C-alpha positions in Angstrom: 5.1 -3.8 70.7 5.3 -0.1 69.7 5.8 2.6 66.8 6.4 6.0 65.8 3.2 6.7 63.7 1.9 10.4 61.8 -1.5 10.7 62.6 -2.9 14.2 60.9 0.2 15.8 60.6 1.8 14.9 64.0 4.0 12.8 65.3 2.6 9.4 68.3 4.2 6.8 69.8 1.3 4.4 70.0 0.8 0.4 71.5 -2.2 -1.5 71.3 -5.1 -0.9 72.9 -3.9 2.7 73.9 -6.2 5.7 73.6 -4.7 8.7 71.7 -5.8 12.0 71.2 -5.8 13.6 67.9 -6.9 16.7 66.3 -10.2 16.2 64.6 -10.4 13.6 61.7 -13.2 13.6 59.2 -14.1 9.7 60.2 -17.0 9.4 61.6 -17.0 7.4 65.3 -17.0 3.4 65.5 -14.9 3.7 61.8 -12.0 2.3 61.6 -8.5 4.2 60.0 -5.6 3.0 59.2 -2.7 5.0 58.9 0.4 4.1 56.3 3.6 6.1 57.6 5.0 4.4 60.0 8.4 5.7 60.9 9.8 3.5 63.6 8.6 0.1 65.0 9.8 -1.8 67.8 8.5 -5.2 69.0 11.0 -6.1 71.9 13.8 -8.1 70.0 14.6 -5.6 67.5 14.1 -2.2 66.4 13.5 -1.3 62.7 13.7 2.2 61.5 12.1 3.5 57.9 13.7 5.5 55.3 11.5 8.3 55.8 8.9 5.4 57.0 8.7 1.7 56.6 7.2 0.4 53.7 3.9 -2.3 54.3 3.9 -1.3 58.1 0.6 0.1 59.2 -1.5 1.1 62.6 -4.9 0.6 62.9 -7.0 2.5 65.0 -11.0 2.8 65.5 -12.5 6.4 66.3 -14.1 6.2 69.7 -15.3 9.5 69.9 -14.7 13.8 68.5 -14.7 15.8 71.3 -13.7 19.2 72.1 -10.5 20.1 74.0 -9.7 22.3 77.4 -10.5 26.4 77.0 -7.1 28.4 76.1 -7.5 31.7 77.2 -5.5 34.1 75.0 -4.7 37.4 76.9 -3.3 40.4 74.6 -2.4 43.2 76.7 -0.1 46.9 75.9 0.7 48.6 78.7 -0.2 52.3 79.3 -2.5 52.3 76.1 -5.7 50.8 77.2 -5.6 47.7 75.0 -6.6 44.5 76.3 -7.9 42.0 74.5 -9.1 38.6 75.6 -10.2 35.6 73.6 -10.3 31.6 74.0 -9.9 28.6 72.2 -11.3 25.3 72.2 -9.7 22.6 69.5 -11.1 20.2 68.1 -10.4 16.9 69.1 -10.7 12.9 67.9 -10.1 10.3 70.8 -8.5 6.9 68.7 -8.0 3.7 70.7 -5.1 2.0 68.4 -5.7 -1.9 67.8 -3.3 -3.3 66.2 0.4 -2.8 64.9 1.0 -4.9 62.0 5.2 -4.9 60.0 3.6 -6.9 57.4 6.7 -5.9 54.3 10.1 -5.8 53.4 12.6 -4.7 56.9 14.9 -1.9 56.5 17.9 -1.6 59.6 19.2 1.7 60.1 22.5 -0.3 60.3 23.0 -1.2 56.5 22.3 2.2 55.8 25.4 3.4 57.3 27.4 1.0 56.2 26.2 2.0 52.3 26.6 5.7 52.4 30.6 5.7 53.3 31.0 3.9 50.2 28.9 6.3 47.9 31.1 8.9 49.1 34.5 7.5 48.5 34.0 7.3 44.7 33.7 11.1 44.3 36.8 11.6 46.3 38.6 9.0 43.4 37.4 10.9 40.4 37.8 14.1 41.3 41.0 15.2 42.1 42.3 16.8 38.6 39.6 18.9 38.5 39.9 20.0 41.5 43.5 20.9 41.5 43.5 24.0 39.9 40.2 25.6 41.3 42.0 25.5 45.1 45.1 27.1 44.1 45.9 30.8 44.3 46.7 33.0 41.2 49.9 32.9 42.2 50.2 29.9 42.5 49.2 29.0 39.1 51.4 31.5 37.5 54.3 29.6 38.9 53.0 26.5 37.3 52.5 28.2 33.6 55.7 30.4 33.9 57.2 26.2 34.4 54.8 24.9 32.2 56.2 28.1 29.3 52.6 29.4 28.7 53.7 33.2 27.8 51.7 36.0 28.4 50.5 35.2 32.2 50.8 38.7 33.5 47.3 39.5 31.8 45.6 36.4 32.7 42.9 35.7 35.3 42.1 32.6 37.3 40.4 31.0 34.6 42.4 32.1 31.6 45.2 30.3 33.8 43.4 27.1 34.3 42.4 27.1 30.4 46.0 27.0 29.7 47.7 24.9 32.2 44.7 21.8 31.0 45.6 22.5 27.6 
């Protein structure tokens, strides 16, 4: 069983008894932490997706220790100008031990969501054609329709005026 969870602003794929290095957390060493923003769960039989997170699912972890990452050298240089700057950086990290993944709560599958969205798209297509008929036509086409309907003074009308005259 594994899960994709957001920890300290980053997403990680975690499993039980796995060690993960994340950006420094405020909790003390030895304390337990629970993360509720679980985006995906796989229990070996089925995959559960959240929209965006799975409600009720959580990942429990234990803070093993706080440490610093490897040194990163930042060297800047502009050639022929005598400009050279050397800086270093060590990221503050927290080592977590994943103790458990719980999938309590309602499971949302990806397939039912896909079926529901086309039904929503079909209803606006049926309701809107009368309002869009005139706005999608050119001014010349609107003038022809106005002549056929018997509207007078169409030579000085703009597109909006032609649409109002045709709808009246």
